[in-house]
Each structure stands twice: as structure tokens, then as C-alpha cells.
MDTraj code that builds the backbone (N, CA, C; nanometers):
import mdtraj as md
import numpy as np

residues = "MET VAL VAL ASP THR GLU THR GLY GLY LEU ASP PRO LYS LYS ASN SER ILE LEU SER ILE ALA GLY ILE VAL TRP GLU PRO ARG LYS LYS ILE LYS SER LEU PHE ASP PHE TYR VAL CYS GLU ASP GLU ILE ASN ALA THR GLU GLN ALA LEU LYS VAL ASN LYS ILE ASP LEU GLU MET VAL ARG GLU GLU GLY LEU SER PRO SER GLU THR VAL ILE GLU ILE LYS LYS LYS LEU ASP LYS ARG PHE GLY PRO ASP ARG LYS PRO ILE MET LEU VAL ALA HIS ASN ALA PRO PHE ASP VAL GLY PHE ILE LYS ARG LEU TYR LEU LEU ALA GLY GLN ASP TYR TYR VAL ASP PHE LYS ASN ARG ALA LEU ASP THR CYS SER ILE LEU HIS TYR LEU MET ILE SER GLY LYS ILE LYS GLY TYR ARG ALA SER ALA ASP VAL LEU PHE GLU ALA THR SER VAL LYS ILE PRO LYS LYS ASP ARG HIS THR ALA LYS GLY ASP ALA LEU ALA THR ALA ARG ALA LEU GLU LYS LEU LEU ALA MET PHE".split()
xyz = np.array([
    [0.0638, -0.1086, 0.0063],
    [0.0181, -0.0036, 0.0240],
    [0.1027, 0.0856, -0.0222],
    [0.0709, 0.2278, -0.0629],
    [0.1360, 0.3478, -0.0824],
    [0.0750, 0.4610, -0.0036],
    [0.1560, 0.5265, 0.0868],
    [0.0911, 0.5678, 0.1626],
    [0.1581, 0.7145, 0.1515],
    [0.0821, 0.8382, 0.1830],
    [0.1488, 0.9423, 0.2167],
    [0.0459, 1.0768, 0.3390],
    [0.1618, 1.1272, 0.3936],
    [0.0687, 1.2129, 0.4745],
    [0.1412, 1.3556, 0.4748],
    [0.0642, 1.4641, 0.5306],
    [0.0862, 1.6139, 0.5253],
    [0.0817, 1.6055, 0.6484],
    [0.1846, 1.7099, 0.7164],
    [0.2112, 1.7333, 0.8545],
    [0.2349, 1.8780, 0.8921],
    [0.2171, 1.8758, 1.0100],
    [0.2674, 2.0346, 1.0501],
    [0.3514, 2.0899, 1.0702],
    [0.4284, 1.9786, 1.0361],
    [0.6200, 2.0091, 1.0495],
    [0.7031, 1.9218, 1.0131],
    [0.8084, 1.8902, 1.0635],
    [0.9305, 1.7748, 0.9791],
    [0.9535, 1.7063, 1.0976],
    [0.8876, 1.7184, 1.2460],
    [0.9507, 1.6277, 1.3476],
    [0.8403, 1.5928, 1.3757],
    [0.7886, 1.4225, 1.3611],
    [0.6792, 1.3468, 1.4166],
    [0.6753, 1.3316, 1.5929],
    [0.7747, 1.3830, 1.6647],
    [0.8181, 1.3671, 1.8056],
    [0.6980, 1.5464, 1.8558],
    [0.7035, 1.6150, 1.7692],
    [0.6351, 1.7518, 1.8014],
    [0.5429, 1.7907, 1.6913],
    [0.5336, 1.7834, 1.5715],
    [0.4202, 1.8078, 1.4775],
    [0.3215, 1.7152, 1.4837],
    [0.1967, 1.7825, 1.4251],
    [0.0982, 1.7127, 1.3981],
    [0.0953, 1.6520, 1.2665],
    [0.0134, 1.5130, 1.2526],
    [-0.0322, 1.4479, 1.1475],
    [-0.1365, 1.5190, 1.0864],
    [-0.1664, 1.5806, 0.9704],
    [-0.3001, 1.6774, 0.9258],
    [-0.3854, 1.5878, 0.8650],
    [-0.2941, 1.5118, 0.7644],
    [-0.4067, 1.4027, 0.6799],
    [-0.2787, 1.2525, 0.6277],
    [-0.3951, 1.1792, 0.5809],
    [-0.3345, 1.0767, 0.5597],
    [-0.4055, 0.9987, 0.4305],
    [-0.3252, 0.9254, 0.3547],
    [-0.3794, 0.8412, 0.2365],
    [-0.3155, 0.7250, 0.2336],
    [-0.4166, 0.6185, 0.1766],
    [-0.3307, 0.4987, 0.1483],
    [-0.3856, 0.4341, 0.0042],
    [-0.3174, 0.4030, -0.1217],
    [-0.3525, 0.3569, -0.2299],
    [-0.2835, 0.1872, -0.2511],
    [-0.3529, 0.1376, -0.2742],
    [-0.3541, 0.0086, -0.2948],
    [-0.2968, -0.0049, -0.4466],
    [-0.1397, -0.0382, -0.4375],
    [-0.0859, -0.0725, -0.5492],
    [-0.0452, -0.2218, -0.5147],
    [-0.0903, -0.2988, -0.6642],
    [-0.0368, -0.4255, -0.7023],
    [0.0552, -0.4191, -0.8308],
    [0.1652, -0.4572, -0.8331],
    [0.2177, -0.4176, -0.9673],
    [0.0974, -0.4666, -1.1204],
    [0.1420, -0.4389, -1.2083],
    [0.0737, -0.4220, -1.3199],
    [-0.0842, -0.4407, -1.2849],
    [-0.1717, -0.3867, -1.1910],
    [-0.2828, -0.3836, -1.2042],
    [-0.3446, -0.2820, -1.1656],
    [-0.4558, -0.2561, -1.1396],
    [-0.5110, -0.1151, -1.1300],
    [-0.4687, -0.0737, -0.9950],
    [-0.4580, 0.0684, -0.9990],
    [-0.4318, 0.1725, -0.8592],
    [-0.5278, 0.1987, -0.7857],
    [-0.5598, 0.1655, -0.7068],
    [-0.6981, 0.2220, -0.6370],
    [-0.7187, 0.3094, -0.5134],
    [-0.7619, 0.3931, -0.5146],
    [-0.7468, 0.4624, -0.3395],
    [-0.8418, 0.3999, -0.2364],
    [-0.7427, 0.3942, -0.1518],
    [-0.8440, 0.2916, -0.0385],
    [-0.8659, 0.3991, 0.0822],
    [-0.8013, 0.5007, 0.1529],
    [-0.8684, 0.5964, 0.2065],
    [-0.7824, 0.6939, 0.2286],
    [-0.8210, 0.8072, 0.2476],
    [-0.8349, 0.9806, 0.2636],
    [-0.8693, 1.0408, 0.3746],
    [-0.7735, 1.0787, 0.4807],
    [-0.8559, 1.1221, 0.5794],
    [-0.7961, 1.2475, 0.6390],
    [-0.8310, 1.3555, 0.7158],
    [-0.8098, 1.4658, 0.7535],
    [-0.8016, 1.4280, 0.9068],
    [-0.6795, 1.4510, 0.9613],
    [-0.6468, 1.3886, 1.0952],
    [-0.6676, 1.5379, 1.1881],
    [-0.7367, 1.5267, 1.3098],
    [-0.7217, 1.6507, 1.3861],
    [-0.6839, 1.5903, 1.5142],
    [-0.5765, 1.6338, 1.5687],
    [-0.5438, 1.5972, 1.7049],
    [-0.5956, 1.6863, 1.7956],
    [-0.5729, 1.6407, 1.9071],
    [-0.6485, 1.7478, 2.0394],
    [-0.5839, 1.8970, 2.0311],
    [-0.4240, 1.8643, 1.9961],
    [-0.3768, 1.9955, 2.0328],
    [-0.3069, 2.0056, 1.8573],
    [-0.3239, 2.0845, 1.7804],
    [-0.2236, 2.1153, 1.6723],
    [-0.1273, 2.1846, 1.6459],
    [-0.0169, 2.0921, 1.6281],
    [0.1105, 2.1601, 1.6253],
    [0.1402, 2.2022, 1.4733],
    [0.1659, 2.3304, 1.3803],
    [0.1923, 2.3160, 1.2914],
    [0.3179, 2.4630, 1.2489],
    [0.3965, 2.4470, 1.1939],
    [0.4342, 2.5517, 1.1366],
    [0.3655, 2.6274, 1.0263],
    [0.4084, 2.7287, 1.0131],
    [0.3532, 2.8353, 0.8981],
    [0.4346, 2.7500, 0.7882],
    [0.5696, 2.7424, 0.7608],
    [0.6205, 2.6742, 0.6870],
    [0.5537, 2.5314, 0.6331],
    [0.5167, 2.4590, 0.7160],
    [0.4317, 2.3262, 0.6535],
    [0.3189, 2.3553, 0.6240],
    [0.2232, 2.4719, 0.6378],
    [0.0907, 2.5075, 0.6089],
    [0.1036, 2.5560, 0.4983],
    [0.2311, 2.6515, 0.4426],
    [0.2627, 2.6663, 0.3224],
    [0.2486, 2.5810, 0.2075],
    [0.3839, 2.5070, 0.2335],
    [0.3864, 2.3948, 0.1358],
    [0.2620, 2.3089, 0.1128],
    [0.1835, 2.2463, 0.2250],
    [0.0723, 2.1315, 0.1828],
    [-0.1024, 2.2297, 0.1940],
    [-0.0562, 2.3599, 0.2028],
    [-0.1596, 2.4543, 0.2009],
    [-0.3162, 2.3915, 0.2586],
    [-0.2937, 2.3363, 0.3796],
    [-0.3831, 2.2839, 0.4290],
    [-0.4393, 2.3645, 0.5426],
    [-0.6066, 2.3860, 0.5269],
    [-0.6360, 2.4712, 0.5980],
    [-0.6907, 2.4303, 0.7621],
    [-0.5999, 2.4896, 0.8664],
    [-0.6411, 2.4198, 1.0175],
    [-0.8065, 2.3715, 1.0187],
    [-0.8873, 2.5248, 0.9887],
    [-1.0292, 2.4997, 1.0090],
    [-1.1189, 2.4102, 0.9465],
    [-1.0858, 2.3607, 0.8607],
    [-1.1132, 2.2564, 0.7835],
    [-1.0527, 2.1202, 0.8753],
    [-0.9573, 2.1276, 0.8733],
    [-0.8764, 2.0064, 0.9589],
    [-0.9607, 1.9980, 1.0982],
    [-1.0021, 2.1080, 1.1584],
    [-1.0733, 2.0949, 1.2903],
    [-1.2614, 2.0437, 1.2327],
    [-1.2665, 2.0926, 1.1727],
    [-1.3935, 2.0636, 1.1234],
    [-1.4614, 1.9208, 1.0297],
    [-1.3906, 1.8653, 0.9547],
    [-1.4086, 1.7351, 0.8828],
    [-1.2712, 1.6520, 0.9208],
    [-1.1737, 1.6848, 1.0212],
    [-1.1043, 1.5672, 1.0522],
    [-1.1269, 1.4859, 1.1677],
    [-1.0757, 1.3631, 1.1518],
    [-1.1249, 1.2774, 1.2301],
    [-1.0251, 1.2604, 1.3277],
    [-1.0751, 1.2181, 1.4933],
    [-0.9490, 1.2192, 1.6004],
    [-0.8358, 1.0862, 1.5720],
    [-0.7098, 1.0803, 1.6112],
    [-0.6445, 1.0051, 1.5933],
    [-0.7335, 0.8478, 1.6128],
    [-0.7623, 0.8169, 1.7028],
    [-0.8810, 0.7023, 1.7531],
    [-0.9044, 0.6397, 1.6364],
    [-1.0176, 0.7804, 1.5734],
    [-1.1169, 0.7763, 1.4582],
    [-1.0499, 0.7022, 1.3487],
    [-0.9531, 0.7848, 1.3333],
    [-0.8424, 0.7901, 1.1945],
    [-0.8216, 0.6071, 1.2027],
    [-0.7503, 0.5589, 1.2776],
    [-0.6651, 0.4419, 1.2991],
    [-0.7995, 0.3383, 1.2800],
    [-0.9477, 0.3472, 1.3373],
    [-1.0362, 0.2587, 1.3279],
    [-1.0867, 0.2686, 1.2107],
    [-1.0910, 0.3724, 1.1564],
    [-1.1189, 0.3884, 1.0189],
    [-0.9973, 0.2968, 0.9066],
    [-0.9092, 0.3077, 0.9267],
    [-0.7966, 0.2581, 0.8449],
    [-0.8126, 0.1072, 0.8627],
    [-0.8299, 0.0895, 0.9718],
    [-0.8452, -0.0347, 0.9690],
    [-0.9499, -0.1160, 0.9246],
    [-1.0648, -0.0648, 0.9124],
    [-1.1693, -0.1030, 0.8436],
    [-1.1679, -0.1065, 0.7081],
    [-1.0911, -0.0121, 0.6568],
    [-1.0638, -0.0532, 0.5167],
    [-1.0052, -0.1292, 0.4480],
    [-0.8761, -0.1497, 0.5594],
    [-0.7538, -0.2585, 0.5559],
    [-0.8369, -0.4079, 0.5733],
    [-0.8984, -0.4055, 0.6411],
    [-1.0033, -0.5616, 0.6676],
    [-1.0657, -0.5641, 0.5737],
    [-1.1470, -0.4565, 0.4776],
    [-1.2633, -0.4702, 0.4072],
    [-1.1584, -0.5201, 0.2456],
    [-1.0380, -0.4632, 0.2625],
    [-0.9665, -0.5184, 0.1313],
    [-0.8782, -0.6525, 0.1428],
    [-0.8345, -0.6289, 0.2717],
    [-0.7604, -0.7554, 0.2668],
    [-0.7599, -0.8246, 0.3626],
    [-0.8776, -0.8399, 0.4084],
    [-0.9412, -0.9271, 0.5145],
    [-0.9295, -0.9272, 0.6439],
    [-0.9881, -0.9434, 0.7598],
    [-0.9722, -0.9452, 0.8632],
    [-0.8705, -1.0011, 0.9350],
    [-0.7952, -1.1378, 0.8555],
    [-0.7167, -1.2008, 0.8743],
    [-0.5856, -1.1520, 0.8413],
    [-0.5720, -1.0430, 0.7654],
    [-0.4685, -1.0043, 0.6816],
    [-0.3500, -1.0345, 0.8040],
    [-0.2418, -1.0397, 0.6936],
    [-0.1004, -1.0178, 0.7742],
    [-0.0615, -0.8606, 0.7975],
    [0.0372, -0.8324, 0.8450],
    [0.0708, -0.6755, 0.8358],
    [0.1213, -0.6214, 0.6768],
    [0.0776, -0.5289, 0.6656],
    [0.0845, -0.4817, 0.5264],
    [0.2565, -0.4110, 0.4927],
    [0.2778, -0.3965, 0.4091],
    [0.3948, -0.3246, 0.3544],
    [0.3504, -0.1801, 0.3253],
    [0.4163, -0.1043, 0.3379],
    [0.3995, 0.0473, 0.3117],
    [0.5328, 0.0864, 0.2024],
    [0.4692, 0.1626, 0.1181],
    [0.5677, 0.2330, 0.0507],
    [0.5415, 0.3656, 0.0265],
    [0.6282, 0.4536, -0.0013],
    [0.6061, 0.6231, 0.0317],
    [0.7601, 0.6703, -0.0188],
    [0.7573, 0.7814, -0.0773],
    [0.8300, 0.8300, -0.0921],
    [0.8902, 0.9127, 0.0493],
    [1.0119, 0.8947, 0.0509],
    [1.0783, 0.9308, 0.1884],
    [1.0101, 0.8538, 0.2930],
    [0.9923, 0.7162, 0.2600],
    [0.9296, 0.6338, 0.3901],
    [0.9342, 0.6545, 0.5352],
    [1.0396, 0.6792, 0.5708],
    [1.0827, 0.6944, 0.6957],
    [0.9915, 0.8248, 0.7661],
    [0.9953, 0.9421, 0.6743],
    [0.9581, 1.0408, 0.7348],
    [0.7814, 0.9972, 0.7671],
    [0.7143, 0.9363, 0.6684],
    [0.5574, 0.8770, 0.6597],
    [0.5349, 0.7890, 0.7767],
    [0.6749, 0.7121, 0.7829],
    [0.6240, 0.6007, 0.8498],
    [0.5891, 0.6647, 1.0131],
    [0.7019, 0.7500, 1.0440],
    [0.7242, 0.8061, 1.1253],
    [0.6129, 0.8447, 1.2444],
    [0.5163, 0.9403, 1.0926],
    [0.3956, 1.0374, 1.1554],
    [0.2777, 0.9349, 1.1886],
    [0.2678, 0.8324, 1.0824],
    [0.1725, 0.7373, 1.1193],
    [0.2007, 0.6596, 1.2291],
    [0.3396, 0.6180, 1.2802],
    [0.3714, 0.5742, 1.4068],
    [0.2819, 0.6632, 1.5343],
    [0.3234, 0.7868, 1.4741],
    [0.2571, 0.9048, 1.6047],
    [0.1063, 0.8780, 1.6017],
    [0.0366, 0.8512, 1.4703],
    [-0.1053, 0.8779, 1.4870],
    [-0.1149, 0.7408, 1.5342],
    [-0.0407, 0.6473, 1.5444],
    [-0.0973, 0.5151, 1.5859],
    [-0.0575, 0.5442, 1.7629],
    [-0.0087, 0.5715, 1.8227],
    [0.0462, 0.6068, 1.9264],
    [-0.0532, 0.6922, 2.0390],
    [-0.0646, 0.7887, 1.9330],
    [-0.1950, 0.8624, 2.0077],
    [-0.3317, 0.7717, 1.9806],
    [-0.3530, 0.7071, 1.9227],
    [-0.4989, 0.6231, 1.9178],
    [-0.4863, 0.5248, 2.0352],
    [-0.3627, 0.4542, 2.0629],
    [-0.2902, 0.3813, 2.1589],
    [-0.3517, 0.2471, 2.0936],
    [-0.3059, 0.2436, 1.9731],
    [-0.3088, 0.0941, 1.8935],
    [-0.1082, 0.0649, 1.8559],
    [-0.1170, -0.0487, 1.8355],
    [-0.0214, -0.1045, 1.7566],
    [0.0303, -0.0947, 1.6105],
    [0.1048, -0.0279, 1.5711],
    [0.1208, 0.0255, 1.4488],
    [0.1394, -0.1653, 1.3695],
    [0.2268, -0.2085, 1.4322],
    [0.2840, -0.3474, 1.3956],
    [0.1653, -0.4327, 1.3642],
    [0.0670, -0.3980, 1.4228],
    [-0.0422, -0.5286, 1.3906],
    [-0.1046, -0.5014, 1.2108],
    [-0.0984, -0.3601, 1.1826],
    [-0.1380, -0.3521, 1.0603],
    [-0.0078, -0.3409, 0.9771],
    [0.0957, -0.2988, 0.9770],
    [0.1985, -0.2643, 0.8963],
    [0.3456, -0.3446, 0.9338],
    [0.4126, -0.3743, 0.8481],
    [0.5484, -0.4752, 0.8435],
    [0.6195, -0.3948, 0.9400],
    [0.7356, -0.4147, 0.9654],
    [0.8495, -0.3121, 1.0208],
    [0.8987, -0.2473, 0.9200],
    [0.9180, -0.2779, 0.7989],
    [0.9977, -0.2572, 0.6706],
    [0.9220, -0.1798, 0.5808],
    [0.9649, -0.0716, 0.5322],
    [0.8956, -0.0061, 0.4387],
    [0.9598, 0.0208, 0.3184],
    [0.8835, 0.0028, 0.1711],
    [0.9807, 0.0460, 0.0451],
    [0.9671, 0.1685, -0.0067],
    [1.0970, 0.2560, 0.0166],
    [1.1141, 0.3727, -0.0121],
    [1.1562, 0.4350, -0.1171],
    [1.0483, 0.4960, -0.1974],
    [1.0322, 0.5193, -0.3472],
    [1.1739, 0.6340, -0.3518],
    [1.2290, 0.7047, -0.2729],
    [1.2945, 0.7841, -0.2437],
    [1.4404, 0.7196, -0.2730],
    [1.4892, 0.6183, -0.1725],
    [1.5619, 0.5277, -0.1942],
    [1.6258, 0.4711, -0.3408],
    [1.5012, 0.4258, -0.4239],
    [1.5393, 0.3744, -0.5185],
    [1.5761, 0.4713, -0.6273],
    [1.4792, 0.5991, -0.6315],
    [1.5152, 0.6854, -0.7041],
    [1.6758, 0.7325, -0.7057],
    [1.7264, 0.7433, -0.5867],
    [1.8481, 0.7667, -0.5321],
    [1.9601, 0.6964, -0.6150],
    [1.9473, 0.5271, -0.5998],
    [2.0238, 0.4738, -0.6694],
    [2.0150, 0.4811, -0.7684],
    [1.8903, 0.5042, -0.8470],
    [1.8969, 0.5092, -1.0114],
    [1.9695, 0.6379, -1.0673],
    [1.9826, 0.7347, -1.0068],
    [2.0308, 0.8633, -1.0442],
    [2.2101, 0.8372, -0.9897],
    [2.2303, 0.7125, -0.8939],
    [2.3907, 0.7641, -0.8985],
    [2.4073, 0.6278, -0.9855],
    [2.3407, 0.5569, -1.0643],
    [2.3780, 0.4320, -1.1408],
    [2.3863, 0.5120, -1.2980],
    [2.3060, 0.6412, -1.2710],
    [2.3261, 0.7190, -1.4291],
    [2.2404, 0.6634, -1.5033],
    [2.0935, 0.6247, -1.4370],
    [1.9501, 0.5393, -1.5340],
    [1.8712, 0.6466, -1.5490],
    [1.8727, 0.7940, -1.4345],
    [1.8083, 0.8799, -1.4117],
    [1.8852, 0.9872, -1.4163],
    [1.8312, 1.0768, -1.4420],
    [1.9308, 1.2559, -1.4348],
    [1.8670, 1.2840, -1.3255],
    [1.9357, 1.3737, -1.2541],
    [1.8944, 1.4650, -1.1347],
    [2.0071, 1.4651, -1.0332],
    [1.9843, 1.5800, -0.9316],
    [2.0534, 1.5765, -0.8532],
    [2.0033, 1.5752, -0.6956],
    [1.8853, 1.5642, -0.7145],
    [1.8228, 1.5435, -0.5817],
    [1.6982, 1.4548, -0.5536],
    [1.6766, 1.3677, -0.5091],
    [1.5789, 1.2545, -0.5069],
    [1.4255, 1.2893, -0.4617],
    [1.3982, 1.3953, -0.5039],
    [1.2649, 1.4613, -0.4514],
    [1.1624, 1.4053, -0.5402],
    [1.0254, 1.3845, -0.4642],
    [0.9438, 1.3373, -0.5223],
    [0.9051, 1.4178, -0.6603],
    [0.9284, 1.5278, -0.6898],
    [0.9158, 1.6340, -0.8209],
    [1.0312, 1.5620, -0.9357],
    [1.1360, 1.5628, -0.8889],
    [1.2152, 1.4681, -0.9812],
    [1.1828, 1.2955, -1.0146],
    [1.0811, 1.2488, -0.9155],
    [1.0675, 1.1042, -0.9418],
    [0.9623, 1.1221, -1.0678],
    [0.8405, 1.2180, -1.0407],
    [0.7269, 1.2023, -1.1186],
    [0.8119, 1.2687, -1.2363],
    [0.8865, 1.3871, -1.2736],
    [0.9878, 1.4049, -1.3857],
    [1.0023, 1.2953, -1.4470],
    [1.0720, 1.2268, -1.3884],
    [1.1475, 1.1478, -1.4900],
    [1.0819, 1.0091, -1.4951],
    [0.8996, 1.0000, -1.4259],
    [0.8683, 0.8814, -1.4670],
    [0.7262, 0.9364, -1.5706],
    [0.7593, 1.0701, -1.6260],
    [0.6578, 1.1501, -1.6762],
    [0.5177, 1.1094, -1.5985],
    [0.5085, 1.1376, -1.4567],
    [0.3680, 1.1019, -1.3986],
    [0.2889, 1.2562, -1.4043],
    [0.2374, 1.2967, -1.4418],
    [0.1650, 1.4090, -1.4272],
    [0.0662, 1.4386, -1.2946],
    [0.0761, 1.5140, -1.2282],
    [0.0147, 1.5442, -1.0901],
    [-0.0699, 1.7025, -1.1462],
    [-0.1783, 1.7314, -1.1317],
    [-0.2412, 1.8523, -1.1213],
    [-0.1945, 1.9141, -1.0007],
    [-0.1610, 2.0829, -1.0191],
    [-0.0768, 2.1832, -0.8974],
    [-0.1922, 2.1443, -0.8310],
    [-0.3260, 2.1718, -0.8157],
    [-0.4090, 2.1346, -0.6906],
    [-0.3617, 2.0287, -0.6029],
    [-0.3230, 1.9182, -0.6606],
    [-0.3359, 1.7721, -0.6002],
    [-0.1974, 1.7623, -0.5256],
    [-0.0831, 1.8365, -0.5620],
    [0.0644, 1.7886, -0.5350],
    [0.0254, 1.8578, -0.3755],
    [0.1500, 1.7886, -0.3113],
    [0.1430, 1.8287, -0.1499],
    [-0.0065, 1.7982, -0.0925],
    [-0.0601, 1.6841, -0.1567],
    [-0.2022, 1.6330, -0.0815],
    [-0.1687, 1.5111, -0.0330],
    [-0.2267, 1.4551, 0.0452],
    [-0.1935, 1.3521, 0.0851],
    [-0.1997, 1.2163, 0.0006],
    [-0.3217, 1.2504, -0.1007],
    [-0.3695, 1.1368, -0.2141],
    [-0.3421, 1.1604, -0.3136],
    [-0.3252, 1.3201, -0.3483],
    [-0.2167, 1.3552, -0.4742],
    [-0.1209, 1.2968, -0.5001],
    [-0.0389, 1.2817, -0.3551],
    [0.1186, 1.2476, -0.3739],
    [0.1203, 1.0860, -0.3572],
    [-0.0060, 1.0302, -0.2743],
    [0.0217, 0.8989, -0.2954],
    [-0.0391, 0.8035, -0.4451],
    [-0.1028, 0.8711, -0.4709],
    [-0.1407, 0.8175, -0.6413],
    [-0.0372, 0.8432, -0.7149],
    [0.0557, 0.9577, -0.7418],
    [0.1409, 0.9826, -0.8376],
    [0.2433, 0.8732, -0.7945],
    [0.2796, 0.8777, -0.6870],
    [0.3480, 0.7675, -0.6355],
    [0.3851, 0.6360, -0.6677],
    [0.2559, 0.6160, -0.6957],
    [0.2092, 0.4422, -0.6752],
    [0.2295, 0.4701, -0.8644],
    [0.1676, 0.5179, -0.9184],
    [0.1988, 0.5513, -1.0446],
    [0.3376, 0.5669, -1.0711],
    [0.4264, 0.6424, -1.0416],
    [0.5772, 0.6595, -1.0841],
    [0.6136, 0.5168, -1.0303],
    [0.5775, 0.4526, -0.9477],
    [0.6413, 0.3036, -0.8996],
    [0.6046, 0.1792, -1.0049],
    [0.4779, 0.2659, -1.0622],
    [0.4415, 0.1455, -1.1966],
    [0.5520, 0.1651, -1.2598],
    [0.5426, 0.2892, -1.3287],
    [0.6235, 0.3160, -1.4435],
    [0.7966, 0.2774, -1.4062],
    [0.8238, 0.2748, -1.3059],
    [0.9699, 0.2507, -1.2617],
    [1.0127, 0.0896, -1.3044],
    [0.8957, 0.0209, -1.2326],
    [0.8626, -0.0963, -1.2615],
    [0.9191, -0.1514, -1.4271],
    [0.8235, -0.0695, -1.4792],
    [0.7895, -0.1165, -1.6649],
    [0.9458, -0.0802, -1.7104],
    [0.9923, 0.0486, -1.6191],
    [1.1193, 0.0817, -1.7020],
    [1.2575, -0.0072, -1.7130],
    [1.2232, -0.0594, -1.5805],
    [1.3877, -0.1324, -1.5220],
    [1.3133, -0.2763, -1.4696],
])
top = md.Topology()
chain = top.add_chain()
for i, resn in enumerate(residues, 1):
    res = top.add_residue(resn, chain, resSeq=i)
    for name in ("N", "CA", "C"):
        top.add_atom(name, md.element.get_by_symbol(name[0]), res)
traj = md.Trajectory(xyz[None], top)
């Protein structure tokens, strides 16, 4: 499952998770959205710089966001429906996976739930894959950013969807599919 989060900053120990999306990706099959939620923590900690990048309206988060507990319950329901209630932990895929996984672990901690019941210990990081392809000369670029990934794989992402959890997760899944076809 490809995931993306939008956050109130760079530090999962202090900054809030504001939104999360999960996309089902199976190689050479249809890419499908599984969930997309705003998350409203009791106390939202967000920097101006983070909000400038992700363009999240905190009032909308407060109005439409689910509590961390509600978010995890809804994620579990979606996982059970898609993968079955007897599923094994799922491997996550993300661009800069340690960042997103750190915030998802924060979400589960705030909800009083065990991250490892739903997700594997390891995640596939498209940033590392891109970095390898750049140093091996297969893809041109100087920074393994999502923008470079999307450009190298010709994945078009509408400007309004860039830096949204669902938009970036969908684009990452499409880019991963194209990388698979290319290499």
C-alpha cells in the first residue's frame, strides 16, 4: 500500500499529522484509492512553513478531521475490507518512507494502537530507489525529490493535488509502476 501524509512540520515527536491517504498498488494492476482522511489531534502543532507547502486549512481539519483514534479505526476497517480481517501486516510504500512511517507511528501511538498489527516493520522507499537510479546513471537528477521522481517517470500531477496526501500517494504509486516497467 502506498501512503502519504501531510503534516504540521518535520518532526513526528512534536508536529501534528494533518492528513493521511492510502493507495492500493499491486504491480501491473489497477491503482485504487483506499482511504483519505484529515486528522485532527487534540492540540494541533503546525508551522507556518509546513502549512505554506501543503496548503492545508486548519479550520477544515478541525471541522472535517477525525480524531487519531477514529482515523486508526477507519484505516483498520478499510484494510479489513480490502485485505481481509485475517490479513498479515502490510508493507507500506512511500516517497521518503521514514518520514511518513514516523508520522503514521505517531498516529497509532496517539490512538493507543499497535502500528505493527497493521503494518510491517520495513517499508519500501521510492526515494532510495530514485537515489540509486540517479547514482547509477539511469535517471538524471541531483536530488531524489518527489518532483524528480514524477518528472523522470512522466507522471503528471495536477497542481491542486500536489502536496495533498491522496495526490502525492497516487502519483507515487503511478511512478513506482512506471519504474517497474522501465527497469
